[in-house]
C-alpha positions in Angstrom: -51.7 -7.0 -6.8 -49.6 -5.9 -9.5 -46.0 -5.2 -9.7 -46.4 -1.0 -9.9 -49.1 -1.2 -6.9 -46.8 -3.6 -5.1 -43.4 -1.6 -5.4 -45.7 1.6 -4.4 -46.9 -0.5 -1.3 -42.9 -1.2 -0.4 -42.6 2.4 -0.8 -45.2 3.3 1.6 -44.2 0.8 4.3 -40.4 1.9 4.2 -39.5 5.2 6.0 -35.9 4.7 4.2 -37.3 4.6 0.8 -39.4 7.9 1.4 -36.5 9.6 2.4 -34.5 8.6 -1.0 -37.4 9.2 -2.8 -37.1 12.8 -1.7 -35.3 15.5 -3.7 -32.0 16.2 -2.2 -31.7 19.6 -4.7 -35.1 20.4 -3.0 -34.0 19.8 0.4 -30.9 22.3 -0.1 -32.7 24.9 -2.0 -35.3 24.7 0.8 -32.8 25.2 3.4 -30.8 27.8 1.3 -33.8 30.0 0.9 -34.8 29.9 4.5 -31.2 30.9 5.3 -31.0 33.8 3.2 -34.8 34.8 3.6 -35.8 35.1 0.0 -35.4 33.1 -3.4 -33.3 35.7 -5.2 -30.8 35.7 -2.6 -30.8 31.9 -2.1 -30.3 31.5 -6.2 -27.1 33.6 -6.0 -25.8 31.3 -3.0 -26.4 28.3 -5.0 -25.6 29.8 -8.5 -28.5 28.8 -10.4 -31.7 30.7 -11.7 -34.4 31.6 -8.9 -37.1 29.9 -11.0 -34.7 26.4 -10.7 -34.9 27.5 -6.9 -38.6 27.5 -6.8 -39.0 24.3 -8.8 -36.7 22.4 -6.4 -38.4 23.5 -3.6 -42.2 23.1 -5.2 -41.2 19.4 -5.9 -40.3 18.8 -2.3 -43.3 19.9 -1.2 -45.1 17.5 -3.6 -43.0 14.5 -2.5 -43.5 15.1 0.9 -47.1 16.2 0.7 -46.9 19.7 2.7 -46.6 23.0 1.9 -43.3 24.2 3.5 -43.3 28.0 2.6 -45.8 30.5 2.5 -45.0 32.9 -0.3 -46.2 36.7 -1.1 -45.5 39.3 -3.3 -43.6 40.8 0.0 -42.3 37.8 2.3 -41.4 34.2 2.3 -42.0 32.5 5.7 -42.2 29.2 7.0 -45.4 27.2 7.4 -45.4 25.4 10.8 -44.2 21.8 8.8 -41.6 24.0 7.2 -40.3 24.9 10.7 -40.2 21.4 11.9 -38.2 20.2 8.5 -35.8 23.0 8.8 -35.3 22.6 12.9 -34.8 18.8 12.1 -32.5 19.0 8.7 -30.6 22.3 9.2 -27.7 20.9 11.6 -27.8 17.7 9.0 -27.1 19.8 5.9 -24.7 22.2 7.6 -22.6 19.0 8.3 -22.7 17.4 4.8 -21.8 20.7 3.6 -18.5 20.8 6.1 -17.8 17.6 4.7 -17.7 18.5 1.2 -15.3 21.5 2.0 -12.9 19.1 3.9 -13.1 16.7 0.6 -12.4 19.9 -1.3 -9.5 20.9 1.2 -7.8 17.3 1.1 -7.5 17.7 -2.6 -6.6 21.4 -3.2 -5.9 22.5 0.4 -2.6 22.5 2.3 -1.4 18.5 2.4 -2.9 16.9 5.7 -5.0 13.6 6.4 -3.7 9.7 6.5 -1.6 8.0 4.0 -1.2 4.3 3.8 1.8 3.5 1.7 2.9 -0.6 0.9 5.9 -1.6 0.2 8.1 -5.1 0.0 9.7 -5.8 3.2 13.6 -5.3 2.2 13.0 -2.1 -0.2 10.7 -0.4 2.4 13.5 -0.9 4.8 16.6 -0.3 3.0 14.8 3.0 1.1 11.3 3.7 1.7 11.7 4.2 5.2 14.7 6.4 5.3 12.9 8.9 3.5 9.9 8.8 5.6 11.4 11.3 8.3 12.1 14.3 6.1 9.3 14.2 4.5 7.2 14.4 7.3 9.1 17.0 8.5 8.4 18.8 5.4 4.5 18.2 6.1 3.7 17.7 9.8 0.0 17.4 9.2 0.2 14.1 7.0 0.8 10.7 9.5 1.9 8.1 7.7 1.6 4.2 7.7 4.1 2.1 6.3 3.4 -1.7 5.3 5.9 -4.0 4.6 5.0 -6.8 2.9 6.0 -9.2 -0.1 2.8 -10.1 -1.1 0.9 -7.8 -3.6 -0.6 -4.7 -2.3 -4.5 -4.8 -2.5 -5.5 -1.1 -2.7 -9.2 -1.5 -1.9 -9.1 -4.2 0.8 -6.2 -2.4 2.5 -7.0 1.0 1.7 -3.3 1.4 0.4 -2.8 4.9 -0.9 0.7 4.5 -2.2 2.7 1.3 -3.1 6.3 0.6 -4.1 6.9 -2.2 -6.6 9.7 -3.7 -8.3 10.3 -5.7 -11.4 7.8 -5.7 -13.8 4.2 -4.7 -14.0 1.9 -7.3 -14.1 -1.4 -4.8 -13.1 -2.6 -3.0 -15.8 -5.5 -1.6 -13.7 -3.1 0.5 -11.6 -1.1 3.6 -12.4 2.9 3.2 -12.4 5.4 5.8 -12.3 8.9 4.8 -12.7 11.3 6.1 -10.5 14.7 4.1 -12.0 16.0 1.2 -13.6 16.1 -2.0 -11.4 19.6 -3.3 -11.7 20.1 -6.9 -10.6 23.5 -8.4 -9.6 24.8 -11.8 -9.5 28.0 -12.1 -7.1 29.3 -13.9 -4.8 32.2 -13.4 -1.7 35.8 -13.4 -2.9 36.9 -16.3 -0.9 34.0 -18.7 -2.4 35.1 -17.6 -6.0 39.0 -18.1 -5.6 38.2 -21.8 -4.4 35.2 -22.2 -7.1 36.3 -20.3 -9.8 34.5 -17.2 -11.2 31.6 -17.9 -13.7 32.0 -16.3 -16.7 29.4 -17.7 -19.3 25.9 -18.4 -18.0 26.3 -22.5 -18.4 28.9 -22.2 -15.8 26.2 -21.1 -12.8 25.8 -25.5 -13.0 29.1 -25.8 -11.1 28.4 -23.3 -8.3 26.5 -23.7 -5.1 23.6 -20.9 -5.7 21.1 -19.4 -3.4 17.5 -18.9 -4.6 14.4 -16.6 -3.2 11.3 -18.2 -2.6 8.5 -16.1 -3.5 5.2 -15.4 -1.3 3.4 -17.3 -4.1 5.5 -20.3 -3.2 7.7 -20.3 -6.8 11.3 -19.9 -6.8 12.3 -17.1 -8.6 13.8 -17.3 -11.8 17.2 -16.1 -12.8 17.1 -14.0 -15.6 20.3 -13.6 -17.9 21.1 -12.8 -21.2 21.5 -15.3 -24.0 22.7 -13.5 -27.2 19.5 -11.3 -28.3 17.1 -13.1 -26.0 16.8 -13.8 -22.3 17.5 -17.2 -20.5 16.3 -18.7 -17.4 18.5 -21.4 -16.2 17.6 -24.2 -13.5 19.9 -23.1 -10.5 21.4 -25.5 -8.6 20.5 -24.4 -5.2 22.3 -25.3 -2.2 19.9 -23.0 0.1 16.7 -21.3 -0.8 15.3 -18.4 1.6 11.9 -16.2 1.3 13.9 -13.1 2.6 16.2 -11.6 0.4 18.4 -10.2 3.6 19.1 -13.4 4.5 20.1 -14.4 1.1 22.8 -11.5 1.2 24.1 -12.8 4.4 24.5 -16.0 3.0 26.5 -14.9 0.0 28.9 -12.7 2.2 29.5 -15.7 4.5 30.7 -17.7 1.5 27.6 -20.3 0.8 27.3 -19.6 -2.7 26.2 -17.3 -5.9 23.4 -15.2 -5.6 21.3 -12.8 -7.4 20.3 -9.6 -5.8 19.0 -5.7 -6.5 22.0 -3.3 -6.3 20.5 -1.3 -3.4 20.3 -4.3 -1.3 24.1 -5.5 -2.1 25.9 -2.2 -3.1 27.6 -1.9 0.2 28.6 -5.1 0.2 30.3 -4.9 -3.3 31.5 -1.4 -2.5 33.4 -2.8 0.3 34.7 -5.6 -1.2 32.7 -8.4 0.8 31.0 -9.6 -2.5 32.4 -9.2 -6.4 30.2 -9.2 -8.8 30.1 -11.8 -11.8 28.6 -12.1 -15.4 27.4 -8.5 -15.2 27.2 -8.1 -18.8 24.6 -10.5 -18.8 22.2 -9.3 -16.3 18.5 -7.9 -17.9 17.9 -4.1 -18.2 14.4 -4.0 -18.6 13.2 -4.0 -14.8 12.6 -0.7 -12.5 11.5 0.3 -9.6 7.9 2.0 -9.8 5.7 4.2 -7.7 1.9 2.8 -8.0 -1.6 4.5 -7.4 -5.2 3.8 -8.7 -6.2 7.1 -10.0 -4.8 10.5 -11.1 -8.5 11.6 -10.5 -9.7 13.5 -7.3 -6.4 12.6 -5.9 -5.8 14.0 -2.5 -3.0 16.7 -2.0 -1.1 14.5 0.5 -1.2 11.7 -2.0 0.0 14.0 -4.7 2.5 15.9 -2.6 4.0 12.2 -1.6 4.3 10.9 -5.2 6.3 14.1 -6.4 8.8 13.8 -3.1 9.4 10.2 -3.2 9.6 10.4 -7.4 12.7 12.9 -6.6 14.3 12.0 -3.8 14.4 7.8 -5.1 15.8 8.6 -8.5 18.5 10.3 -6.8 19.2 7.6 -4.2 18.2 4.7 -6.6 20.6 6.2 -9.2 23.3 6.3 -6.5 22.8 2.4 -5.5 22.9 1.2 -9.0 26.6 2.6 -9.3 29.0 0.3 -7.5 
Protein backbone atom coordinates (compact mmCIF):
# COMPACT_ATOMS: atom_id res chain seq x y z
CA UNK A 1 0.00 0.00 0.00
CA UNK A 2 1.50 3.34 -1.00
CA UNK A 3 1.61 6.41 1.27
CA UNK A 4 -1.28 8.21 -0.44
CA UNK A 5 -3.58 5.20 -0.05
CA UNK A 6 -2.44 4.74 3.56
CA UNK A 7 -3.29 8.35 4.42
CA UNK A 8 -6.64 8.02 2.65
CA UNK A 9 -7.46 4.85 4.57
CA UNK A 10 -6.53 6.51 7.89
CA UNK A 11 -8.75 9.44 6.96
CA UNK A 12 -11.72 7.15 6.29
CA UNK A 13 -11.17 5.19 9.49
CA UNK A 14 -10.80 8.23 11.75
CA UNK A 15 -14.05 10.21 12.29
CA UNK A 16 -12.13 13.04 13.92
CA UNK A 17 -9.95 13.43 10.83
CA UNK A 18 -13.10 13.58 8.70
CA UNK A 19 -14.52 16.33 10.90
CA UNK A 20 -11.37 18.43 10.62
CA UNK A 21 -11.28 17.85 6.87
CA UNK A 22 -14.72 19.49 6.48
CA UNK A 23 -14.72 23.09 5.38
CA UNK A 24 -15.74 25.20 8.36
CA UNK A 25 -16.32 28.15 6.12
CA UNK A 26 -18.85 25.95 4.33
CA UNK A 27 -20.49 24.91 7.59
CA UNK A 28 -20.87 28.52 8.73
CA UNK A 29 -22.21 29.50 5.29
CA UNK A 30 -24.70 26.62 5.41
CA UNK A 31 -25.95 27.57 8.88
CA UNK A 32 -26.40 31.21 7.89
CA UNK A 33 -28.19 30.34 4.64
CA UNK A 34 -30.69 28.25 6.60
CA UNK A 35 -31.08 30.94 9.27
CA UNK A 36 -31.53 33.79 6.77
CA UNK A 37 -33.63 31.82 4.31
CA UNK A 38 -31.59 32.34 1.14
CA UNK A 39 -28.09 32.86 -0.22
CA UNK A 40 -28.39 36.62 -0.82
CA UNK A 41 -29.32 37.49 2.76
CA UNK A 42 -26.67 35.05 4.03
CA UNK A 43 -24.06 36.84 1.90
CA UNK A 44 -25.11 40.19 3.39
CA UNK A 45 -24.93 38.79 6.90
CA UNK A 46 -21.46 37.31 6.35
CA UNK A 47 -20.14 40.31 4.45
CA UNK A 48 -19.06 38.28 1.41
CA UNK A 49 -20.40 37.78 -2.13
CA UNK A 50 -23.33 35.49 -2.90
CA UNK A 51 -21.11 33.38 -5.16
CA UNK A 52 -18.64 32.84 -2.30
CA UNK A 53 -21.45 31.59 -0.06
CA UNK A 54 -22.61 29.22 -2.77
CA UNK A 55 -19.07 27.90 -3.36
CA UNK A 56 -18.53 27.28 0.35
CA UNK A 57 -21.78 25.34 0.71
CA UNK A 58 -21.10 23.33 -2.46
CA UNK A 59 -17.61 22.41 -1.23
CA UNK A 60 -19.09 21.27 2.09
CA UNK A 61 -21.63 19.07 0.24
CA UNK A 62 -18.83 17.55 -1.85
CA UNK A 63 -16.72 16.78 1.20
CA UNK A 64 -19.63 15.23 3.08
CA UNK A 65 -20.90 13.42 -0.03
CA UNK A 66 -24.52 14.51 0.52
CA UNK A 67 -26.84 17.20 -0.76
CA UNK A 68 -27.79 19.64 2.00
CA UNK A 69 -29.96 22.20 0.22
CA UNK A 70 -32.48 22.01 -2.57
CA UNK A 71 -32.16 25.12 -4.71
CA UNK A 72 -34.73 26.44 -7.15
CA UNK A 73 -35.17 29.86 -8.72
CA UNK A 74 -37.91 30.59 -6.18
CA UNK A 75 -36.75 28.98 -2.92
CA UNK A 76 -34.02 27.23 -0.99
CA UNK A 77 -35.01 24.37 1.28
CA UNK A 78 -33.31 21.76 3.42
CA UNK A 79 -32.94 18.17 2.30
CA UNK A 80 -33.43 15.45 4.89
CA UNK A 81 -29.65 15.25 5.35
CA UNK A 82 -29.42 19.03 5.53
CA UNK A 83 -32.09 19.15 8.22
CA UNK A 84 -30.18 16.55 10.25
CA UNK A 85 -26.91 18.47 9.93
CA UNK A 86 -28.53 21.79 10.83
CA UNK A 87 -30.22 20.29 13.90
CA UNK A 88 -26.95 18.77 15.06
CA UNK A 89 -24.67 21.78 14.43
CA UNK A 90 -26.78 24.88 14.94
CA UNK A 91 -26.42 25.01 18.73
CA UNK A 92 -22.68 24.40 18.57
CA UNK A 93 -22.11 27.10 15.96
CA UNK A 94 -24.20 29.54 18.00
CA UNK A 95 -22.01 28.85 21.02
CA UNK A 96 -18.87 29.44 18.97
CA UNK A 97 -20.28 32.73 17.72
CA UNK A 98 -21.16 33.73 21.28
CA UNK A 99 -17.67 32.81 22.51
CA UNK A 100 -16.06 34.91 19.77
CA UNK A 101 -18.29 37.84 20.67
CA UNK A 102 -17.30 37.49 24.33
CA UNK A 103 -13.63 37.54 23.33
CA UNK A 104 -14.20 40.78 21.42
CA UNK A 105 -15.92 42.24 24.49
CA UNK A 106 -12.96 41.29 26.69
CA UNK A 107 -10.64 43.23 24.39
CA UNK A 108 -12.79 46.22 23.44
CA UNK A 109 -15.71 46.21 25.88
CA UNK A 110 -15.95 47.29 29.53
CA UNK A 111 -13.04 45.86 31.58
CA UNK A 112 -14.03 42.55 33.16
CA UNK A 113 -12.68 39.09 33.77
CA UNK A 114 -9.79 37.59 35.76
CA UNK A 115 -6.30 39.05 36.08
CA UNK A 116 -3.24 37.22 37.45
CA UNK A 117 -0.52 39.54 38.79
CA UNK A 118 2.99 38.45 39.77
CA UNK A 119 5.35 40.37 42.04
CA UNK A 120 8.34 39.80 44.27
CA UNK A 121 7.25 39.27 47.86
CA UNK A 122 8.47 42.50 49.44
CA UNK A 123 7.54 44.81 46.55
CA UNK A 124 4.14 43.15 46.31
CA UNK A 125 3.41 43.69 50.00
CA UNK A 126 4.80 47.20 50.22
CA UNK A 127 3.71 48.74 46.90
CA UNK A 128 1.40 46.56 44.76
CA UNK A 129 -1.12 45.25 47.29
CA UNK A 130 -2.05 48.67 48.78
CA UNK A 131 -3.12 49.89 45.31
CA UNK A 132 -5.36 46.94 44.44
CA UNK A 133 -8.36 47.97 46.54
CA UNK A 134 -8.66 51.30 44.71
CA UNK A 135 -8.34 49.56 41.35
CA UNK A 136 -11.04 47.02 42.14
CA UNK A 137 -13.32 49.76 43.47
CA UNK A 138 -13.01 51.49 40.09
CA UNK A 139 -13.38 48.24 38.09
CA UNK A 140 -15.56 45.86 40.17
CA UNK A 141 -16.02 43.37 37.29
CA UNK A 142 -12.30 42.52 37.30
CA UNK A 143 -11.19 39.83 39.76
CA UNK A 144 -7.56 40.00 40.89
CA UNK A 145 -5.14 37.23 41.84
CA UNK A 146 -1.87 38.55 43.29
CA UNK A 147 0.92 35.94 43.39
CA UNK A 148 3.95 36.87 45.51
CA UNK A 149 7.14 35.00 44.70
CA UNK A 150 10.80 35.92 44.40
CA UNK A 151 11.18 33.41 41.59
CA UNK A 152 10.85 34.80 38.04
CA UNK A 153 7.34 34.95 36.63
CA UNK A 154 6.46 32.26 34.11
CA UNK A 155 3.84 33.91 31.93
CA UNK A 156 2.90 30.70 30.12
CA UNK A 157 2.96 27.98 32.79
CA UNK A 158 1.53 30.14 35.58
CA UNK A 159 -0.81 32.04 33.21
CA UNK A 160 0.49 35.38 34.47
CA UNK A 161 -1.02 38.47 32.82
CA UNK A 162 1.18 41.17 34.36
CA UNK A 163 4.41 40.98 36.37
CA UNK A 164 6.36 43.57 38.34
CA UNK A 165 10.13 43.34 38.05
CA UNK A 166 12.87 45.39 39.66
CA UNK A 167 16.54 45.92 38.89
CA UNK A 168 17.63 45.16 35.32
CA UNK A 169 15.72 43.34 32.62
CA UNK A 170 17.19 40.01 31.52
CA UNK A 171 14.33 38.55 29.43
CA UNK A 172 14.18 40.07 25.95
CA UNK A 173 11.00 38.15 25.11
CA UNK A 174 8.74 40.24 27.33
CA UNK A 175 7.54 43.82 26.98
CA UNK A 176 8.45 46.10 29.87
CA UNK A 177 7.13 49.52 30.80
CA UNK A 178 9.39 51.53 33.11
CA UNK A 179 7.47 52.73 36.16
CA UNK A 180 10.19 54.67 37.99
CA UNK A 181 13.92 54.55 38.77
CA UNK A 182 14.92 52.08 41.47
CA UNK A 183 17.08 53.79 44.06
CA UNK A 184 19.28 51.59 46.25
CA UNK A 185 20.48 52.87 49.63
CA UNK A 186 23.35 51.80 51.87
CA UNK A 187 22.32 52.41 55.45
CA UNK A 188 22.77 51.37 59.08
CA UNK A 189 21.53 52.06 62.59
CA UNK A 190 22.94 55.38 63.95
CA UNK A 191 24.17 53.74 67.16
CA UNK A 192 26.03 51.13 65.13
CA UNK A 193 27.64 53.91 63.05
CA UNK A 194 28.63 55.87 66.17
CA UNK A 195 30.40 52.79 67.48
CA UNK A 196 31.99 51.60 64.22
CA UNK A 197 32.32 54.79 62.20
CA UNK A 198 30.52 55.96 59.07
CA UNK A 199 31.88 54.40 55.85
CA UNK A 200 32.92 57.22 53.51
CA UNK A 201 34.66 55.19 50.78
CA UNK A 202 33.89 51.90 49.16
CA UNK A 203 36.99 50.38 50.78
CA UNK A 204 35.61 51.23 54.23
CA UNK A 205 32.97 48.51 53.93
CA UNK A 206 35.56 45.81 54.66
CA UNK A 207 35.78 47.20 58.21
CA UNK A 208 32.04 46.73 58.81
CA UNK A 209 29.61 43.95 59.48
CA UNK A 210 27.27 43.77 56.50
CA UNK A 211 24.04 41.89 55.96
CA UNK A 212 23.49 40.12 52.65
CA UNK A 213 20.48 38.98 50.64
CA UNK A 214 20.38 35.45 49.29
CA UNK A 215 18.50 35.27 45.97
CA UNK A 216 16.06 32.45 45.00
CA UNK A 217 18.82 31.04 42.78
CA UNK A 218 20.99 30.54 45.88
CA UNK A 219 23.47 33.25 44.89
CA UNK A 220 24.25 36.22 47.11
CA UNK A 221 23.02 39.52 45.71
CA UNK A 222 25.97 41.66 44.72
CA UNK A 223 26.48 45.15 46.08
CA UNK A 224 26.98 47.50 43.14
CA UNK A 225 28.72 50.80 43.85
CA UNK A 226 30.43 53.36 41.67
CA UNK A 227 34.20 53.48 41.43
CA UNK A 228 35.24 56.35 39.22
CA UNK A 229 33.50 55.99 35.86
CA UNK A 230 32.80 52.29 36.38
CA UNK A 231 30.91 49.99 38.73
CA UNK A 232 32.53 47.96 41.49
CA UNK A 233 31.12 44.83 43.10
CA UNK A 234 33.07 44.56 46.35
CA UNK A 235 33.40 41.36 48.36
CA UNK A 236 31.15 41.95 51.36
CA UNK A 237 32.04 40.71 54.82
CA UNK A 238 28.60 39.37 55.76
CA UNK A 239 27.83 38.85 59.40
CA UNK A 240 24.30 37.71 58.51
CA UNK A 241 22.56 36.51 55.35
CA UNK A 242 18.81 36.29 54.82
CA UNK A 243 16.62 35.38 51.86
CA UNK A 244 14.01 37.97 52.92
CA UNK A 245 14.66 41.74 52.46
CA UNK A 246 12.31 42.59 55.32
CA UNK A 247 14.44 40.52 57.72
CA UNK A 248 17.50 42.40 56.47
CA UNK A 249 15.74 45.70 57.19
CA UNK A 250 14.83 44.58 60.70
CA UNK A 251 18.39 43.40 61.40
CA UNK A 252 19.74 46.80 60.30
CA UNK A 253 17.28 48.66 62.52
CA UNK A 254 18.40 46.49 65.45
CA UNK A 255 22.01 47.55 64.81
CA UNK A 256 23.50 44.34 63.44
CA UNK A 257 25.29 45.93 60.49
CA UNK A 258 25.26 47.80 57.19
CA UNK A 259 22.74 46.92 54.50
CA UNK A 260 21.88 47.80 50.91
CA UNK A 261 18.13 48.01 50.30
CA UNK A 262 15.72 49.62 47.80
CA UNK A 263 14.27 52.98 48.82
CA UNK A 264 10.68 51.74 48.94
CA UNK A 265 11.64 49.32 51.73
CA UNK A 266 13.88 51.47 53.94
CA UNK A 267 12.42 54.96 53.34
CA UNK A 268 10.30 54.99 56.50
CA UNK A 269 13.22 53.86 58.67
CA UNK A 270 15.42 56.57 57.15
CA UNK A 271 12.76 59.25 57.64
CA UNK A 272 12.24 58.29 61.28
CA UNK A 273 15.97 58.20 62.04
CA UNK A 274 16.06 54.47 62.73
CA UNK A 275 18.58 54.21 59.88
CA UNK A 276 21.15 56.60 58.43
CA UNK A 277 22.25 56.55 54.79
CA UNK A 278 25.91 56.09 53.85
CA UNK A 279 27.77 56.26 50.54
CA UNK A 280 24.76 57.84 48.85
CA UNK A 281 26.86 59.33 46.06
CA UNK A 282 28.23 55.88 45.14
CA UNK A 283 24.96 54.03 44.52
CA UNK A 284 24.17 53.15 40.88
CA UNK A 285 21.38 54.85 38.97
CA UNK A 286 20.63 52.43 36.12
CA UNK A 287 18.11 50.26 37.98
CA UNK A 288 14.35 50.60 37.61
CA UNK A 289 10.93 49.22 38.48
CA UNK A 290 9.16 47.62 35.53
CA UNK A 291 5.67 46.46 34.69
CA UNK A 292 5.94 43.52 32.26
CA UNK A 293 3.59 41.61 29.97
CA UNK A 294 3.91 39.33 26.95
CA UNK A 295 2.35 41.19 24.04
CA UNK A 296 0.56 44.37 23.05
CA UNK A 297 -1.46 42.50 20.43
CA UNK A 298 -4.95 41.23 21.27
CA UNK A 299 -4.63 42.56 24.83
CA UNK A 300 -7.88 42.27 26.84
CA UNK A 301 -9.25 45.58 28.09
CA UNK A 302 -8.83 44.41 31.72
CA UNK A 303 -5.07 44.03 31.21
CA UNK A 304 -4.72 47.31 29.36
CA UNK A 305 -6.72 49.13 32.06
CA UNK A 306 -4.63 47.63 34.87
CA UNK A 307 -1.36 48.57 33.14
CA UNK A 308 -2.49 52.17 32.62
CA UNK A 309 -3.75 52.49 36.21
CA UNK A 310 -0.60 51.04 37.79
CA UNK A 311 1.71 53.09 35.57
CA UNK A 312 0.22 56.31 36.87
CA UNK A 313 -0.18 55.29 40.51
CA UNK A 314 3.20 53.62 40.90
CA UNK A 315 5.07 56.45 39.27
CA UNK A 316 3.57 58.71 41.92
CA UNK A 317 4.21 56.31 44.81
CA UNK A 318 7.73 55.28 43.81
CA UNK A 319 8.80 58.85 43.03
CA UNK A 320 7.88 59.70 46.62
CA UNK A 321 9.69 56.62 47.98
CA UNK A 322 12.92 57.68 46.27
CA UNK A 323 12.87 60.99 48.14
CA UNK A 324 13.93 60.92 51.78
